[in-house]
C-alpha positions in Angstrom: 109.0 92.3 78.0 108.3 89.4 80.4 104.7 88.2 80.5 103.4 87.0 83.8 101.8 88.3 87.0 102.8 91.0 86.7 104.1 91.8 83.2 107.5 93.3 83.4 108.6 96.0 80.9 112.4 96.2 80.6 114.8 97.6 78.0 117.5 95.2 79.3 118.7 95.1 82.8 116.2 97.3 84.6 112.4 97.0 85.1 110.9 100.4 84.0 107.2 99.4 84.3 104.9 96.7 85.4 101.4 95.9 84.3 99.2 93.7 86.6 95.7 94.9 86.1 93.1 93.9 85.1 94.0 90.4 86.2 92.1 87.2 85.3 93.5 83.9 86.5 91.8 82.1 83.6 93.9 84.1 81.2 97.1 82.3 82.3 95.7 78.9 81.2 94.6 80.0 77.7 97.1 79.0 75.1 97.9 81.9 72.7 97.8 84.8 75.1 101.5 85.3 74.6 101.0 85.3 70.9 98.3 88.0 71.1 100.6 90.1 73.3 103.4 89.7 70.7 101.0 90.7 67.9 99.8 93.8 69.8 103.4 94.8 70.6 104.5 94.3 67.0 101.7 96.5 65.7 102.4 99.3 68.2 106.2 99.2 67.4 105.3 100.1 63.8 103.9 103.4 65.0 105.8 106.4 66.2 105.3 105.7 69.9 108.1 105.1 72.4 109.0 101.4 72.8 108.3 101.4 76.5 104.9 103.0 75.9 104.2 100.5 73.2 105.0 97.6 75.6 102.9 99.0 78.4 100.0 99.6 76.1 100.3 96.1 74.6 100.3 94.5 78.0 97.3 96.5 79.1 95.4 95.7 75.9 96.2 92.0 76.3 94.8 92.1 79.8 91.8 94.1 78.8 90.9 91.4 76.3 90.2 89.3 79.4 87.9 91.9 80.8 85.9 92.1 77.6 85.9 88.3 77.0 85.2 87.3 80.6 87.2 84.1 80.2 86.6 80.8 81.9 88.5 77.5 81.9 87.1 76.5 78.5 87.7 79.8 76.8 89.5 79.5 73.4 92.0 82.1 72.1 89.6 83.1 69.3 87.2 84.4 71.9 89.9 86.8 73.1 91.1 87.8 69.6 87.6 89.0 68.8 87.8 91.4 71.8 91.2 92.9 70.8 89.8 96.1 69.1 87.8 97.1 72.1 90.7 96.2 74.5 93.2 98.1 72.4 91.0 101.2 72.5 90.5 100.9 76.2 94.3 100.6 76.8 95.1 103.5 74.6 92.4 105.6 76.3 93.8 104.6 79.6 97.3 105.6 78.6 96.1 109.1 77.4 94.1 109.8 80.6 96.9 109.0 83.1 100.0 109.9 81.3 103.0 109.2 83.5 100.9 107.5 86.2 99.8 104.0 86.9 96.0 104.0 86.6 95.8 101.4 89.4 97.5 103.7 91.9 100.8 102.0 92.2 104.3 103.3 91.4 105.5 102.2 87.9 108.8 100.9 89.4 108.2 99.1 92.6 111.9 98.4 93.2 
């Protein structure tokens, strides 16, 4: 997994999915968002879900924390951490409702 805009999900040498929504420019400047992504992915990897699915869900949840927190330049990581439960629920609901499709209307592999 490569965090950025977009987030790339790759099992090695091939991008199998990208996640770029929701997008908040302020999220890029907040220290610790990579740590929250790592934590979300770690938790999901302990379940029985597919690793690619876990990575996509973690990336979506990490991005949804921004939607719930409405970050600005002075936002601290704790403000995002407090929003993780709702963001995780939103990401998991999103995955279930659009299985096999990108909910933002783009192909999963743009290459």
